[in-house]
C-alpha positions, 0 to 999 in steps of 0.5 A: 372101805376094806382098809376103813373097816380093818382099822376100825374094828383095830381100834375098837380091840385096842381099846377094850383091852386097853380099858382091861388095865390100869396103871400106875407110874408114882405109886409110893413105897416106905420100907422101914427098918429101924430098932428102939433107941436107935437112929431111924432107918427107913426110906421113901420112893414115888416113882414105883410103876403098877399094874392091874389086869382088873378082867383077870386080877392079875398085878405088876410092881416094880421099883428102882432100887435108887430111887429109895431116899433116906433121910442120911445119904450115908444110909441111902448110899450104905443101901445102895452099896452094901445092902441091895446091891443096886448095882447088881441087882438095881430093881425089886419085882412082884409079879401075883395075882388078888384072889376073887376080885371083881372090879364091880364091888369094888365101893370108895368104902374099899375091900380087903383082899388077899395078893397073892405072888413072889418079891424078886429082890435080889436076886431071890424070889420068895412067894408072900401072900399079903392082905391090901384093901381096895377102893375106888377114888378119883379116877381109878383105883387106890390099892394099899397095904402093910407087910413085912418082909425078912432080909434073909429070905433075900440073901441081904446081910446085915452086917455084925457092926449095925445089927442091932441097929438095924432090924431083918424085919422089914416093914412095907407099905405101898400105896398106889392111885391107878388109874 
């Protein structure tokens, strides 16, 4: 009887703490560093992991650099070998907190929040603040954002040969459906 009671208490606590977290392993990130009049420099991944603590508003995500796909295979090769050096720096991570997050105030129309945290990429950390729209979606929460990252902040060098064809200001957008 005592063992059954302990098991029940353990399972109840585990279930409560599991309800405080929402996750995805199929988040989407698209980035673009295109310059007008030149070939599109754009990539996409749909295998980003993200976890949200619904009680505290803490959020973390991880994207593997080699999961980004370009239209042109040579761009993908240059991206991984020369720019982000994905063998040496295989992932990009973000850890932060959604300001004034309150799960009970989120509806299907959405609400804009400020998210502060640390973006780590190419071995460098950068404090960032982004705006994101969070809304209830079928089976969970949808979080979307668009922001700009500067390659200089992460010591990502753009060779002079292509410096007129690739922007140092990279437009990043993400879309996560957390369940």
